[in-house]
N, C-alpha and C positions, 0 to 999 in steps of 0.2 A: 459444598455443590453436589450435586445430581454426579447420574453417571458421564450422562449426554455429553454434560458440561466436563468435566476431569477429561476427557480423552478432546475436543473439539477445542476448548478454547488452547492447550499446547498444542495442535493441530493450524492453530489459526496465528497464531504467533510461530511457527515455524514456516507458516508460508508465508509471514510480513520478513521473514528473517532472509528464504531463501529467494526472495523476491531484490531484496533490498541488497544480498550481496551480488545480483548481477548486476545494480546499477553503481555498487561499489567500485567491484574489481576491472566489470565488461562495460566501461560508462560508451562506449562507442558504439558498442552492440547493441545496449538501449538505445542510444541516440535513433540506430539504424530503425529501430521497431519503431520506435512511437515515431519517426519520420522526422529527425532534425537529426541537423547539418553543422557538425566544426566551423566556427568561427573562424577570425586570426587568429587571436588569441584561446589560452585552453581555458575560458572560462567555464565554456558550453560543458566540457568534459565535466570540470572540477562543481558545477552545479549539480549535475545530473549523481555525480558520483556522494555530492552529500544529500542532495532533497530527495531523490530517489533514490538511493541505496544505504547509507547507514545508517539514516535516520531509522529509516525501516526495521534496518537490525537492530539498532538500539532501542527501536520499542517493541520488538519483538522479545528482543534478551532481560528488557526490566519486565513484560508481564512474565515471563517464564519466574525470572529469579525472586520478584515480590509473589508470585502466587494467588493474588487476589481475585475475589470479582471484577473490583476500582479497576486492578492492574489489567485487567483483558477485557472489560470497558473500554479502557483507555485504547486500544484496537479497534475495538468496532465504530471510536469516535472519529481518527485518526483516518481511518479507513471509509468513514460517512464525512468527513470534513475534502478528500477526492473526491467522492461520488458525489459532493455538491457542485464539486469543481466543474469535470467533466461533461453534468447535467446541464449548468452555467454554458461550456463550451457547444455542446449541445446547441443549446437555442442561441447564440450569438455569434460562434463563430463555424455554423453549417454544420452537418451529421455526417457521417459514412458508420459505412458498417463497422469498421475499427469500434470507432468510439464509441461506438452502442454497447460493443464486449468487454471493453474494458470501465467501462460504468456496471454492467450489468454483472461484474467479475467487485469491483468498488462495493456495491448495493449489497450483493449477496454477503460479505467478508461483516459487513458492519451489518447487519442487518443481522448476523449469528451471533456475533460480538455482542451487540446489543442484547438482544433480545434473551442468550443465553445469563446474563450477568448485572441487568438493570430489575 
């Protein structure tokens, strides 16, 4: 792993962990940021804690623990999947400045992680 990757890979993993911590421990805040409303059951916050929270914490921790290029590439694949989902939403569900911003962030993390490690 070259010098740039040795700094950027852990930074991308830590970024995933940091954002995941918001979803995991502050699901209502996360829901407000992405314009979601809690419903009549606790499934909304539960889904945010799992899919937008602890999943990304586990992803980042796993990459840091394994510390291999393929582990860091998986961070890129996960963020790339998010970017593809966001792009699909931009095309099928309508566009907004916020969606474009989220897409740009997701695509940038994916491109960096995949470019450094594949």
